[in-house]
C-alpha positions in Angstrom: -36.5 -49.5 25.8 -32.8 -49.3 26.8 -31.1 -45.9 26.6 -29.6 -45.2 23.1 -25.9 -44.9 23.0 -24.8 -41.4 23.7 -22.5 -39.6 21.3 -19.9 -37.0 21.2 -20.8 -33.4 20.2 -21.6 -33.6 16.4 -18.5 -31.7 15.2 -16.1 -34.0 17.3 -18.0 -37.2 16.3 -17.7 -36.2 12.7 -13.9 -35.9 13.2 -13.8 -39.0 15.1 -15.5 -41.1 12.4 -13.5 -39.6 9.7 -10.2 -40.3 11.6 -11.4 -44.0 12.2 -12.0 -44.4 8.4 -8.6 -42.9 7.6 -6.9 -45.9 9.3 -8.4 -48.2 6.6 -8.8 -50.9 9.3 -12.6 -51.5 9.1 -13.7 -54.8 7.6 -10.1 -56.1 7.2 -9.5 -59.9 7.7 -8.5 -61.5 11.0 -4.7 -60.9 11.8 -2.5 -62.7 14.2 -1.2 -59.7 15.9 -4.6 -58.5 17.0 -5.7 -62.0 17.8 -2.8 -62.2 20.2 -4.0 -59.1 21.9 -7.5 -60.3 22.6 -6.1 -63.7 23.9 -3.8 -61.8 26.3 -6.6 -59.6 27.5 -9.0 -62.6 28.1 -6.1 -64.5 29.9 -4.8 -61.8 32.2 -8.3 -60.4 33.1 -9.7 -64.0 33.4 -12.7 -63.3 31.4 -14.5 -65.5 28.8 -14.8 -62.5 26.3 -12.3 -60.1 25.1 -12.8 -57.7 22.1 -11.0 -55.0 20.1 -13.9 -52.8 19.2 -14.0 -49.9 16.7 -17.0 -47.7 16.9 -18.3 -46.6 13.5 -21.1 -44.1 12.8 -23.8 -46.7 12.9 -22.2 -49.9 14.1 -19.4 -51.3 16.3 -17.0 -53.6 14.5 -14.6 -56.1 16.0 -11.1 -56.3 14.6 -10.6 -59.3 16.9 -12.8 -61.2 19.4 -12.6 -64.1 21.9 -15.8 -65.7 23.1 -18.3 -63.5 21.2 -18.7 -65.3 18.0 -19.6 -62.2 16.0 -17.8 -59.5 13.9 -20.1 -56.6 14.5 -23.3 -55.5 16.4 -25.6 -52.5 16.1 -24.5 -49.3 17.8 -27.8 -49.1 19.7 -26.7 -52.1 21.8 -23.1 -51.0 22.2 -21.5 -50.6 25.6 -18.3 -49.4 24.0 -20.2 -46.5 22.6 -20.5 -45.3 26.2 -16.9 -46.1 26.9 -15.6 -43.7 24.2 -17.2 -40.9 26.1 -14.9 -41.6 28.9 -11.3 -40.4 29.3 -9.7 -43.5 30.4 -11.1 -47.0 31.4 -14.8 -47.6 31.8 -15.4 -50.4 34.2 -19.0 -51.6 35.0 -18.9 -54.2 37.8 -22.6 -55.1 37.5 -24.5 -54.0 34.3 -27.8 -54.8 35.8 -27.1 -52.0 38.3 -26.2 -49.4 35.8 -29.0 -47.4 34.3 -27.2 -47.0 31.0 -27.0 -50.8 30.5 -29.7 -52.6 32.7 -32.1 -52.8 29.7 -29.6 -53.5 27.1 -30.6 -56.6 25.0 -27.2 -58.0 25.5 -27.7 -57.8 29.4 -31.3 -58.9 29.4 -30.9 -61.5 26.8 -28.1 -63.7 25.4 -25.2 -63.6 26.2 -26.4 -62.0 29.5 -23.4 -59.7 29.9 -22.9 -58.7 33.7 -19.4 -57.1 33.6 -17.6 -54.7 31.2 -14.3 -53.0 31.2 -12.8 -51.2 28.4 -9.6 -49.1 27.8 -9.8 -46.4 25.1 -8.1 -46.6 21.7 -7.1 -42.9 21.2 -5.6 -41.4 18.2 -2.4 -39.1 18.8 -4.7 -36.0 18.9 -7.0 -37.7 21.5 -9.9 -38.9 19.4 -11.5 -42.0 20.7 -11.9 -44.9 18.1 -13.0 -47.7 20.3 -11.7 -49.9 23.1 -9.8 -53.0 24.1 -12.5 -54.5 26.4 -13.2 -57.6 28.4 -16.7 -58.9 29.4 -18.0 -61.5 31.6 -21.4 -63.1 32.4 -21.0 -62.6 36.1 -20.6 -59.3 38.2 -16.9 -58.7 39.1 -14.1 -56.1 39.1 -10.6 -55.9 37.8 -7.4 -55.5 39.9 -5.3 -52.3 39.3 -2.7 -54.7 37.5 -5.4 -56.0 35.3 -6.5 -52.4 34.4 -3.0 -51.5 33.6 -2.7 -54.4 31.2 -5.8 -53.2 29.3 -4.3 -49.8 28.9 -1.0 -51.2 27.6 -2.8 -53.5 25.2 -4.9 -50.6 23.9 -1.7 -48.6 23.3 -0.4 -51.6 21.4 -3.4 -51.7 19.1 -3.1 -48.0 18.5 0.7 -48.6 17.5 -0.4 -51.1 15.0 -3.0 -48.8 13.5 -0.4 -45.9 13.3 2.1 -48.2 11.7 -0.4 -49.1 8.9 -1.5 -45.5 8.5 2.1 -44.2 8.1 2.9 -47.1 5.6 0.0 -46.2 3.5 0.8 -42.4 3.5 4.4 -43.1 2.6 3.2 -45.2 -0.4 0.8 -42.6 -1.5 3.6 -39.8 -1.3 5.9 -42.0 -3.2 3.3 -42.5 -6.0 2.5 -38.8 -6.1 6.3 -37.9 -6.3 6.5 -40.5 -9.2 3.7 -38.8 -11.1 5.1 -35.2 -10.5 8.7 -36.1 -11.5 7.6 -38.1 -14.5 5.5 -34.9 -15.8 8.5 -32.7 -14.8 10.8 -35.0 -16.5 9.0 -34.9 -19.8 8.7 -31.0 -19.6 12.3 -30.4 -18.7 13.9 -33.0 -21.2 12.1 -31.5 -24.3 14.0 -28.2 -24.2 17.2 -29.9 -23.4 16.8 -32.1 -26.5 15.8 -29.1 -28.5 19.2 -27.5 -27.5 21.0 -30.6 -28.7 19.2 -30.5 -32.1 20.1 -26.8 -32.5 23.7 -27.6 -31.8 23.8 -30.3 -34.4 22.3 -28.0 -36.9 24.7 -25.1 -36.0 27.6 -27.4 -36.7 26.9 -27.3 -40.4 29.0 -24.6 -41.9 30.8 -23.8 -38.6 34.6 -23.3 -38.5 36.8 -26.0 -36.9 37.3 -24.0 -33.8 33.4 -23.5 -33.5 33.0 -27.2 -34.1 35.3 -27.9 -31.2 33.3 -25.7 -28.9 29.9 -27.2 -30.2 31.2 -30.7 -29.8 32.2 -30.0 -26.2 28.8 -28.5 -25.6 27.0 -31.3 -27.2 28.9 -33.9 -25.1 28.1 -31.9 -21.9 24.3 -31.6 -22.8 24.2 -35.3 -23.7 25.7 -36.2 -20.3 23.3 -34.0 -18.7 20.3 -35.7 -20.5 21.5 -39.2 -19.6 22.0 -38.3 -15.9 18.8 -36.4 -15.8 17.1 -39.3 -17.3 18.6 -41.7 -14.7 17.6 -39.4 -11.8 13.9 -39.3 -13.1 13.9 -43.0 -13.5 15.4 -43.4 -10.0 12.8 -41.2 -8.4 9.8 -42.6 -10.3 10.5 -46.3 -10.0 7.6 -48.6 -10.3 5.2 -48.3 -7.4 7.1 -45.4 -6.0 10.1 -47.6 -5.2 13.6 -46.3 -6.1 15.0 -48.9 -8.6 18.6 -50.1 -7.9 21.4 -50.2 -10.4 20.8 -53.5 -12.3 23.7 -55.4 -13.6 24.3 -58.7 -15.4 25.3 -61.2 -12.8 25.3 -65.0 -12.2 22.3 -65.5 -9.9 23.4 -69.1 -8.8 25.5 -67.8 -6.0 22.7 -65.8 -4.7 20.2 -68.7 -4.7 22.8 -70.9 -3.0 23.4 -68.4 -0.3 19.7 -68.3 0.4 19.4 -72.0 0.5 22.4 -72.2 2.9 20.8 -69.6 5.1 17.6 -71.5 5.6 18.9 -75.1 5.6 19.3 -75.1 9.4 15.6 -73.8 9.9 14.5 -76.6 7.6 16.2 -79.2 9.7 14.7 -77.8 12.9 11.0 -77.9 11.7 11.6 -80.5 10.1 10.8 -79.9 6.6 12.6 -81.5 3.6 14.4 -78.7 1.7 15.9 -79.3 -1.7 18.0 -76.9 -3.8 18.2 -77.6 -7.5 20.4 -75.8 -10.0 19.2 -77.1 -13.2 21.3 -74.8 -15.5 23.6 -71.7 -15.4 21.4 -68.8 -14.5 22.3 -65.2 -15.5 20.2 -62.1 -15.2 20.3 -58.3 -15.1 19.4 -57.8 -11.4 20.7 -56.7 -8.1 22.2 -59.4 -5.9 21.3 -57.8 -2.5 17.7 -57.2 -3.3 17.3 -60.5 -5.0 18.7 -62.2 -1.8 16.0 -60.2 0.2 13.1 -61.2 -2.1 14.1 -64.9 -2.2 14.6 -64.9 1.5 11.1 -63.8 2.1 9.6 -66.3 -0.4 11.5 -69.1 1.2 10.6 -67.9 4.8 6.9 -67.9 3.8 7.1 -71.4 2.3 8.7 -72.8 5.6 6.1 -70.8 7.7 3.0 -72.2 5.9 4.5 -75.8 5.4 3.7 -78.2 8.2 6.4 -80.4 9.7 7.0 -83.4 7.4 6.3 -81.3 4.3 8.8 -80.2 1.5 10.1 -76.9 0.1 12.0 -76.7 -3.1 14.2 -73.9 -4.4 14.9 -74.3 -8.1 17.0 -72.2 -10.5 16.8 -72.7 -14.2 17.3 -70.7 -17.4 14.2 -70.6 -19.8 14.2 -68.8 -23.2 17.1 -66.6 -22.0 15.4 -65.7 -18.7 16.6 -66.7 -15.3 13.6 -68.4 -13.5 13.6 -69.2 -9.8 10.9 -71.3 -8.3 10.0 -71.6 -4.7 7.6 -74.6 -4.3 6.1 -75.9 -1.1 3.5 -78.5 0.1 1.9 -76.1 2.6 -1.5 -74.8 3.2 -1.8 -73.1 -0.1 -3.6 -69.9 -1.1 -7.1 -69.3 -2.1 -6.8 -68.6 -5.9 -9.5 -65.8 -5.6 -7.4 -64.0 -2.9 -3.9 -64.3 -4.4 -3.6 -60.5 -5.0 -4.7 -59.9 -1.5 -1.9 -61.9 -0.1 0.6 -59.5 -1.5 -0.8 -56.5 0.3 0.6 -55.3 3.5 -0.3 -57.0 6.8 -2.2 -59.9 5.1 -1.5 -63.5 6.2 -2.6 -66.9 4.9 -3.2 -68.1 8.5 -4.1 -65.5 11.1 -2.5 -67.7 13.7 1.0 -67.5 12.2 3.8 -65.3 13.5 4.9 -62.0 12.0 3.1 -59.0 10.7 2.1 -60.2 7.3 4.4 -58.0 5.2 6.6 -60.7 3.7 4.8 -61.0 0.4 4.3 -57.2 0.2 8.0 -56.9 0.4 8.3 -59.5 -2.3 5.9 -57.6 -4.6 7.7 -54.2 -4.1 11.1 -55.7 -4.6 10.2 -57.5 -7.6 8.8 -54.4 -9.1 12.0 -52.7 -8.2 13.9 -55.3 -10.1 11.7 -55.3 -13.1 10.9 -59.0 -12.4 7.7 -60.9 -13.0 6.0 -63.0 -10.4 3.7 -65.9 -11.1 1.7 -67.8 -8.4 0.2 -71.2 -8.8 -1.6 -72.3 -5.7 -4.8 -73.9 -4.2 -5.9 -74.4 -0.7 -4.4 -77.4 0.9 -2.4 -78.2 -2.1 0.6 -76.0 -1.7 2.1 -73.2 -3.7 4.6 -72.7 -6.6 5.9 -69.0 -6.9 7.9 -68.3 -10.0 10.2 -65.4 -10.3 11.4 -64.3 -13.8 14.4 -61.9 -13.9 15.2 -59.7 -16.8 17.7 -61.1 -19.4 21.3 -60.3 -18.9 
């Protein structure tokens, strides 16, 4: 029997596991930014295996791996479970000569691991979550430069995890603020409107001089009521977003501006890019945010459409609504996972560039513009995303 994986003191281990779960990273899909890190680790350290390991209570789960072929293994066989007991980098030049690992099934059996080096993933308050590690099937050691690179890559992983945590916390705070202000708005507007009602009743039988005073008071309270309502609406926008001031505009210039901005990128790839203005299009919207939204949709279309494919940007008025289509002949989306693509840090292809927040920005911006999004897609058959803007 090989020695079971050692653990931190129970109170620290409980805090450590709780902190790991708070990042919301376990069991998430493969992502390009983490795949890059394991590929770099493997290349720099010249090892056939590189892994981003997160040590859970009863298992070790791999956010990314090169050369291992699995996404998790039991904690009992984990070398990284020992690594998180260290303060920095754990390097094991020959696992067969280390009592902690000599009888480990991963050493005595396939894949017959002989070398391990792992740099800790540490939270800002020093709790170890796992490692960025490299492994080999022959004994060896790393140079000081390779060890420094492992440390740097572990810092990059933690920077990504912190970014995700802060984004989730900001969104939760916004939603909480929205609920509180919506409740406060209801409570505070009720006595305000009661005062307006009382003024209107008092006007009956009042003298001319009194009516002038009451009229002035009513105007002031009405203005306060309207302004207060706008402030509440602004602070409690859909999804916690602060909605912009929407105005009736001609959206065609915005669409043309987006098309002009992406025409050169289309020629470089190359992808056929067509702009079609099928009718005049007016809507109640915000030009700047609409430009951002369409820019992200077109960017996504180009990203996932291979060279030789086609992207279309179409503007049309349907039943009084401005409809804008972004159509591509790219890799398409799994219909069962469409909602997931619109979450932060999700990508249609883990090998693609970027952080996977383009469609998340699209969803948030569409909500702020009170616009509807429809997605029609199938894997290998391209995608059509239709944006419907409020009527002008």
